C-alpha positions in Angstrom: 116.9 93.1 91.9 118.2 95.6 89.3 120.1 94.4 86.3 123.0 96.3 84.8 121.3 97.6 81.6 121.0 101.3 81.1 117.5 102.8 80.6 118.4 103.5 77.0 119.2 99.8 76.4 116.0 98.7 78.1 113.9 101.1 76.0 115.4 99.8 72.8 114.6 96.3 73.8 111.0 97.3 74.3 110.7 98.9 70.9 110.8 102.5 72.1 112.1 104.8 69.4 114.6 107.6 70.0 111.8 110.1 69.1 109.5 108.5 71.7 112.3 108.6 74.3 112.9 112.3 73.7 109.2 113.0 73.9 109.2 111.4 77.3 112.2 113.5 78.4 110.4 116.7 77.2 107.2 115.7 79.1 109.3 115.1 82.2 111.0 118.5 81.9 107.6 120.2 81.4 106.0 118.4 84.4 108.9 119.5 86.6 108.6 123.1 85.5 112.0 123.0 83.8 112.7 124.9 80.5 112.6 122.9 77.2 116.4 123.4 77.0 116.7 120.8 79.8 115.3 118.0 77.6 118.7 117.1 76.2 120.3 117.1 79.7 117.5 114.8 81.0 118.0 112.5 78.0 121.8 112.4 78.5 121.4 111.5 82.1 118.8 108.9 81.7 120.6 107.2 78.8 123.5 106.3 81.0 121.7 105.9 84.3 121.5 102.6 86.1 118.2 101.7 87.5 118.2 102.9 91.2 117.0 100.6 93.9 113.8 101.7 95.5 112.4 100.4 98.8 108.8 101.4 99.4 107.5 101.2 103.0 103.8 101.3 103.8 102.7 102.2 107.3 99.5 103.8 108.6 97.9 104.4 105.2 94.9 103.4 103.0 96.9 102.2 99.9 95.6 105.3 98.0 99.1 106.5 97.2 99.9 103.1 95.6 96.6 103.2 93.8 97.5 106.6 92.5 100.9 105.4 91.3 99.4 102.6 89.3 97.4 105.2 87.3 100.5 107.1 86.2 100.7 107.5 82.4 104.0 109.4 82.0 105.7 107.0 82.6 103.2 104.2 83.3 103.8 102.1 86.4 104.9 99.2 84.1 107.6 101.4 82.5 108.6 102.8 85.8 109.3 99.5 87.6 110.5 97.5 84.6 112.7 100.1 82.9 113.4 103.1 85.1 113.8 101.9 88.7 114.3 98.6 90.5 111.4 98.4 92.9 112.9 95.9 95.3 110.3 96.0 98.1 106.7 97.1 98.1 103.9 95.3 100.1 101.3 95.6 97.4 103.3 95.3 94.2 105.9 92.7 95.1 105.4 89.0 94.3 107.2 87.8 97.5 105.6 87.6 100.9 106.6 86.8 104.5 110.3 85.9 105.1 111.1 86.2 101.4 109.8 89.7 101.2 111.8 90.8 104.2 114.9 89.1 102.8 114.5 91.1 99.6 114.4 94.3 101.6 117.6 93.4 103.5 119.3 92.3 100.3 118.5 95.6 98.5 119.8 97.6 101.5 123.0 95.6 101.6 123.8 95.6 97.8 122.8 99.3 97.3 124.1 100.8 100.6 124.3 104.6 100.3 122.5 104.7 97.0 118.9 103.4 97.3 115.8 105.5 97.8 113.3 104.9 100.5 109.7 105.8 99.7 107.2 105.9 102.6 103.5 106.2 102.5 101.5 106.5 105.7 102.4 108.0 109.1 103.7 105.9 111.9 103.7 105.8 115.7 106.6 107.9 116.9 108.9 107.6 120.0 106.8 107.4 123.2 103.8 105.9 121.4 102.6 102.3 121.7 104.6 100.7 118.9 102.2 97.8 118.9 99.7 99.9 117.0 101.4 99.3 113.7 103.9 96.5 113.1 105.2 94.5 110.1 106.7 91.0 110.5 106.7 91.5 114.2 108.7 94.7 114.1 107.4 98.2 114.8 107.0 100.7 111.9 109.5 103.0 113.7 112.2 100.3 113.9 111.7 99.3 110.2 111.9 102.9 109.1 115.1 103.7 111.1 116.8 100.5 110.0 115.9 101.1 106.3 116.8 104.8 106.0 120.2 104.2 107.7 121.8 103.3 104.3 119.5 105.3 102.1 120.5 108.2 99.8 117.3 110.0 100.4 113.7 109.5 101.6 110.5 110.4 99.8 107.4 110.8 101.9 104.5 110.1 99.5 101.0 111.4 100.4 99.7 113.7 103.2 99.9 111.0 105.9 103.7 110.4 105.4 104.4 114.1 104.7 102.4 115.7 107.5 100.7 113.0 109.6 97.4 113.0 107.8 94.2 111.4 109.2 96.1 109.1 111.6 97.5 112.1 113.3 94.1 113.8 113.7 93.0 114.5 117.3 92.9 112.6 119.5 95.7 110.7 117.6 95.5 107.5 119.7 98.4 105.8 117.8 100.8 108.7 118.4 101.2 109.1 114.6 103.8 111.5 113.3 105.1 112.4 109.8 108.3 110.9 108.4 110.1 114.3 108.5 109.5 114.3 112.3 111.7 111.2 112.6 114.3 111.4 109.9 116.8 114.2 110.4 120.0 112.9 108.9 118.8 112.2 105.3 117.2 114.5 102.7 113.4 114.1 103.0 111.2 115.1 100.0 107.5 115.5 100.7 105.0 114.6 97.9 101.8 115.5 99.6 98.2 114.9 98.4 95.4 112.5 99.3 96.2 110.9 97.0 99.2 112.6 95.4 99.2 113.2 91.6 100.6 109.9 90.1 102.8 111.7 87.5 104.5 113.6 90.4 105.4 110.4 92.1 106.8 108.7 88.9 108.4 112.0 87.7 110.3 112.4 91.0 111.6 108.9 90.8 112.6 109.4 87.1 114.3 112.7 88.1 116.4 110.9 90.7 
């Protein structure tokens, strides 16, 4: 779970200089098509920011989106999950499994209610489909998504499958796969399409939040 250090404090502990930190902020501004004058605003926000809780759900996908994330270099995936965000649940990157993994998801939802981000990769069977096509820990993808987004601040649909349905939704679509935006209507949904998406776009979006 997230500790209470600011990003600035964590960076100093890891030997990152002020100059290096500002270069990162400038690169983030450039990547997000913001003017150079926004560098100081990004730096000021990140210096005082607490690491936001992120819950990453993987449904009908190929793990390509996670593979892409691990190749990010600005920031690296290590910097992202150790210093910028608190990645509290991710099937591939978490150490816990089974009941312990699901307990971590529930704990993150409870302790960060209203403030955590939900990242989804992969489409999922929608209402009216056979929910047995894709389940985790005995629960359907649909039920897990609806339960998790209830207390979220926003949802990020990473990859073409989550954003638009992708290959699982292709005709004849036997699983009844739909995109995240087809199911979530009461939270902001940000689509980050691509197969796979650009890694720095994923990490930059999380850093921007």
